[in-house]
C-alpha positions as a Python dict, from the first residue, in 0.01 Angstrom:
ca = {
    (1, 'M'): (0, 0, 0),
    (2, 'I'): (99, 398, -82),
    (3, 'S'): (138, 653, 193),
    (4, 'M'): (57, 956, 258),
    (5, 'D'): (426, 1041, 281),
    (6, 'D'): (475, 854, -58),
    (7, 'C'): (212, 1025, -238),
    (8, 'I'): (373, 1370, -130),
    (9, 'G'): (702, 1240, -213),
    (10, 'F'): (608, 1163, -547),
    (11, 'S'): (445, 1569, -636),
    (12, 'G'): (819, 1683, -559),
    (13, 'L'): (701, 1957, -312),
    (14, 'N'): (682, 1920, 89),
    (15, 'A'): (399, 1856, 290),
    (16, 'D'): (287, 2207, 424),
    (17, 'Q'): (313, 2291, 12),
    (18, 'V'): (43, 2012, -87),
    (19, 'D'): (-182, 2117, 247),
    (20, 'L'): (-154, 2445, 97),
    (21, 'V'): (-281, 2390, -265),
    (22, 'A'): (-500, 2109, -140),
    (23, 'H'): (-685, 2367, 70),
    (24, 'R'): (-704, 2630, -214),
    (25, 'M'): (-822, 2402, -455),
    (26, 'H'): (-1040, 2247, -201),
    (27, 'M'): (-956, 1844, -205),
    (28, 'H'): (-798, 1572, -10),
    (29, 'P'): (-412, 1621, -24),
    (30, 'V'): (-367, 1248, -177),
    (31, 'I'): (-567, 1383, -490),
    (32, 'A'): (-393, 1714, -463),
    (33, 'S'): (-33, 1526, -456),
    (34, 'E'): (-154, 1345, -759),
    (35, 'W'): (-250, 1705, -941),
    (36, 'I'): (48, 1833, -841),
    (37, 'E'): (276, 1536, -1029),
    (38, 'T'): (104, 1569, -1321),
    (39, 'V'): (112, 1949, -1383),
    (40, 'L'): (474, 1955, -1279),
    (41, 'D'): (526, 1718, -1580),
    (42, 'Q'): (387, 1966, -1819),
    (43, 'P'): (528, 2278, -1979),
    (44, 'G'): (444, 2564, -1777),
    (45, 'G'): (342, 2374, -1467),
    (46, 'E'): (600, 2482, -1233),
    (47, 'A'): (445, 2868, -1276),
    (48, 'L'): (93, 2739, -1228),
    (49, 'V'): (209, 2498, -926),
    (50, 'A'): (393, 2823, -814),
    (51, 'C'): (28, 3000, -807),
    (52, 'F'): (-103, 2786, -560),
    (53, 'L'): (176, 2866, -302),
    (54, 'V'): (186, 3287, -310),
    (55, 'D'): (22, 3452, -87),
    (56, 'E'): (-355, 3410, -142),
    (57, 'R'): (-452, 3803, -40),
    (58, 'P'): (-508, 3882, -439),
    (59, 'F'): (-693, 3587, -491),
    (60, 'R'): (-920, 3562, -166),
    (61, 'D'): (-1239, 3698, -369),
    (62, 'H'): (-1238, 3375, -560),
    (63, 'T'): (-1482, 3130, -428),
    (64, 'T'): (-1358, 2805, -645),
    (65, 'A'): (-1036, 2629, -749),
    (66, 'G'): (-1121, 2693, -1108),
    (67, 'Q'): (-1148, 3079, -1033),
    (68, 'F'): (-826, 3070, -857),
    (69, 'A'): (-664, 2885, -1143),
    (70, 'C'): (-788, 3122, -1392),
    (71, 'E'): (-659, 3428, -1237),
    (72, 'C'): (-316, 3215, -1195),
    (73, 'L'): (-290, 3176, -1544),
    (74, 'R'): (-384, 3520, -1611),
    (75, 'L'): (-171, 3702, -1455),
    (76, 'L'): (142, 3424, -1624),
    (77, 'R'): (33, 3540, -1909),
    (78, 'K'): (5, 3899, -1832),
    (79, 'E'): (394, 3834, -1696),
    (80, 'A'): (524, 3648, -2029),
    (81, 'V'): (392, 3933, -2249),
    (82, 'Q'): (579, 4187, -2032),
}
């Protein structure tokens, strides 16, 4: 059986970071670990995961993970253009 520590280890982040992403995405840390691992394997994935680890104050008005992710992607695109 895979343990929680295994899942966190596969994600490439530490337990606190996985918990933060899980909290902001409203999902269980095991699911968040898998999501992180999948996203980090894609182009631009590191930047997207990093959005979930930054200070949440600019995003506190977003009530869903989808809204939060869309705002992160918008900011990433804006920075890429500059």
